[in-house]
N, C-alpha and C positions, 0 to 999 in steps of 0.2 A: 729410630732416627737414622737418616741416610748419611753415608760417608761423604766427606768433603770432595768436591770436584777438583780441588787443588791437590797437587802431589809434591812430594819432596824431591829435591835434586839428587838425593842419595840413591834414588832408584834409577838414575840415568848418569852413571859415573863418566861416560864419554863426554858429557857436557863440560867437565872440568877443563878440557882442552880449549873449549870455546871461551870459557872465563879467562883462561891464561892469556888469550889473545885479544882481550878487550880493546886495548889501545889501537891495534891494527884495524879491527872491525869498526871501531868508532870513526877512525880517520876515513876509511872508505865510505862509510855511510854519509859523512859530511861532504866528501868529494863528489858523490853521485846525486846529491840533493836536487839538482836542476833537471834530472832525468826521471823523476818520480811521475807516476801516472795516478790520476784520481780514480778511486774505486767508484764505479758507476752502477750501483745497485741499491736495493731497498734498505741496506744497512747504513748507508751514508747520506742522510738527508741534508746535511749542511755543507757537503763538498769539502769537508775538512780532513778527510782521511785519504792518504796517498801511500802508494807502495812502489817499491822497485823489486819486481819479481826476478829472482835469480834461478830458481828451479821450482816448478809448480807440480802439484800432485796431478795424477792422471785426469781427474774430473775437471780440473781448471784449464786443461789444454785447449778446450774449445773457446775460452775467453782470452787466454794469454799463451801465445805460441812458444814453441821451443826456440824459434829464431829470435824472438824478443828476449827471452831469458839468456840465450848465448851472447847476444849483444850486451846485455846488462852485466853479464859476468866479466866482461872486459873492463867495466867500470869498477868492479870490486874483485880483482883477481886473487888477492890473498884470502879474503873471506870465502870466495867460491872454492878455491883449492882446499882450504881447511875443512869446509863442511862436506864437500864431495868425497873426502877421504874417510868420513864417518858413516858407515853403512846404515846405521839406525836412523839417520836423518833422511827423510823422504822428500821434503820440500823446504824451501827457505826464501825469505824476502826481507828487505828493510821495510818498516812500516812507520809512517809519521801521522800523528794526530795533532792538528793545530789547536791552539787555545780556543776554548768554548766548543771544541769538537765533541761529537757523541757518535760512537758506533752503536747503532741500535741493537736491542736484544735479538739474538739469533742463536741457532745451534746447527751442528753438522751431523751427518748420518754415519760416517765412517768411524771406526774405533781407534782414533788417534788422540794424541795429546799435542797441545801446542806448548812449546817452551819459548819464552820471550826473555831475551837478554836485554835489559833496559840500558840503553846507551845514553839517554837523557830523559830525566823523569818529568820535565815540564813544570815542576813546582807543585802541582796538585792534580795528579792524574791517577786514576784507579780503574781496576777491572772489577766487575760485580758478577758473581756466578751464584745462582740459587740463593740470592739474598746475602751472600757473604762477599765482602769487599777486601781487596788487597791493593795497597798503594804501590805505585812504581817507585823504585829506588835505583838510582844510577849504579850500575855494576852488579845488580842482582838479577837472578832468574826467577820468573814466575812460571810454573808448569801447571797446566790444567787439562782436564778431560773436556775436549771441545764438543762432545755430544750433549753437554749440559748447556742450557740457555745462558748466554753471557753477553755482556755489553762493556764498553770502555768509554769513560768520560774524562775529558781534560779540562779541569777548571783552572789550570795554571796559566801563567803569563808567557810560557815558552812552549815550543813543540815538544810533544812526547815522542821519542824516537826509540824503536826497539828493533832487534833482529828476531823475526819470527822463524821458528823451526818446527816442523811437523815430524813427529815420531810415532812409532807404534806404541799403543797404550799397554804398558807391561802389567798394570793392575788388571786391566780387562782380560789379558791373556791368562793370568793366573786364575781369575774368576771363571773363565770359560773352561779351563781344564778341570777345576774342582767340581 
């Protein structure tokens, strides 16, 4: 049997600082709502997925420029300052999935994890990875190995809003060393 793609927040203690600042982050996500951009790729067939990129990983710089991210950081200065002070966090963005939205199954190549701080759960939204589902709950983190095939579905009546954070996969590093 394979290990779960989901990981425990205890493996990423620096994220407790993010949790401690939930209200500030939530406020900035709501204030920047009108500046979100639609994700225009094969994962977003319904145009219901929108992001506010604040810092992108190297591979995404061809799609979302540093200039765009710097402009967006002015919309979320507290969140940007907090996350940029945590060296383990490589990229971050606000992500909105509207009701009836579906981010189609996909996987990534790099050995990262995505940590999602749920700012608003949408009422009935979940992520499915390798057949295992986790429902979003406001104020909670979901951390997963994003090299596994994953999808997100929002069956709720409200937007699902999360802060996405990309970190090095510590479980992968331990496995690679052993």
